[in-house]
C-alpha positions in Angstrom: -19.6 -32.4 -3.3 -18.1 -29.0 -2.5 -14.8 -27.7 -3.7 -13.5 -24.3 -2.6 -10.2 -22.3 -2.7 -9.0 -18.8 -1.9 -7.4 -16.7 -4.6 -6.2 -13.1 -4.9 -7.5 -10.7 -7.6 -4.4 -10.0 -9.7 -5.9 -8.1 -12.6 -9.0 -6.2 -13.6 -9.0 -5.2 -17.2 -11.5 -3.7 -19.7 -11.3 -5.6 -23.0 -13.1 -5.7 -26.3 -15.1 -8.8 -27.1 -15.1 -10.1 -30.7 -18.6 -8.7 -31.2 -17.4 -5.2 -30.2 -18.9 -5.3 -26.7 -16.8 -4.1 -23.7 -16.1 -6.7 -21.1 -14.5 -6.5 -17.6 -11.9 -9.4 -17.2 -11.1 -10.4 -13.6 -8.1 -12.7 -13.0 -7.7 -14.6 -9.8 -4.5 -16.3 -8.9 -3.1 -18.2 -6.0 0.4 -17.9 -4.5 2.1 -21.2 -3.9 5.5 -22.1 -2.3 8.1 -23.2 -4.8 9.5 -26.5 -3.8 13.3 -26.6 -3.2 15.5 -28.3 -5.7 15.9 -32.1 -5.3 19.3 -33.6 -5.9 19.6 -37.4 -6.1 22.2 -38.8 -3.9 22.2 -35.7 -1.7 24.7 -37.3 0.7 27.5 -36.6 -1.8 30.1 -33.9 -1.3 29.3 -32.3 -4.7 25.6 -32.0 -3.9 26.4 -30.2 -0.6 28.7 -27.8 -2.5 26.3 -27.2 -5.4 23.0 -26.9 -3.4 23.6 -23.3 -2.1 24.5 -22.1 -5.6 21.3 -23.6 -7.1 19.2 -22.1 -4.4 20.7 -18.7 -4.9 20.1 -18.9 -8.7 16.4 -19.9 -8.2 15.9 -17.0 -5.8 17.3 -14.5 -8.4 14.9 -15.6 -11.2 11.9 -13.5 -11.9 8.7 -15.0 -10.5 10.6 -17.0 -7.9 11.3 -14.3 -5.4 10.4 -15.2 -1.8 10.1 -18.9 -2.8 6.6 -18.3 -4.2 5.0 -18.5 -7.6 1.7 -17.1 -8.8 -0.6 -19.8 -10.3 -3.7 -18.7 -12.3 -6.9 -20.2 -10.9 -9.9 -18.5 -12.4 -10.8 -15.8 -15.0 -14.3 -14.2 -14.9 -15.7 -12.0 -17.7 -18.5 -9.6 -17.0 -20.3 -7.2 -19.3 -20.1 -3.5 -18.4 -23.7 -3.6 -17.3 -23.0 -6.6 -15.0 -19.9 -4.8 -13.6 -21.9 -1.6 -12.9 -24.6 -3.6 -10.9 -21.9 -4.8 -8.4 -22.2 -2.5 -5.4 -19.0 -3.4 -3.6 -16.7 -3.9 -6.5 -13.6 -6.1 -5.9 -10.1 -4.5 -6.0 -6.8 -5.8 -7.1 -5.0 -7.5 -4.2 -8.2 -8.6 -2.4 -8.8 -12.2 -1.7 -11.9 -14.1 -2.8 -13.2 -17.5 -1.9 -14.4 -19.5 -4.9 -16.8 -22.3 -4.3 -18.1 -25.0 -6.7 -21.1 -26.8 -5.3 -24.2 -28.4 -6.9 -23.4 -27.0 -10.4 -23.1 -23.5 -8.9 -20.1 -21.3 -8.7 -19.9 -18.7 -6.0 -17.4 -16.0 -5.2 -17.3 -14.2 -1.9 -14.9 -12.3 0.4 -13.5 -14.8 2.9 -14.8 -14.4 6.4 
């Protein structure tokens, strides 16, 4: 069975492994819509008055701007040698398609 998703590269960082080796850490995240607040008994007068205030507060919170939140999906660690072998290196902000199939993981630029 094949499972795939698209995610944006949100971070590329050079880090130190516990053994002293340098690694390139690549973080992929997905932006998802934040569901609106649900108020039980929404037919009440109080709910209609409070709803706009709750929505305004949620929009003002960090990470909720535009009604979207960033969800981490995959982190890949490469050695410096592996990173240098990549001809077309990925950049922050680019989208990648990640596919899991037959015990293999593949990352590619979406077509």
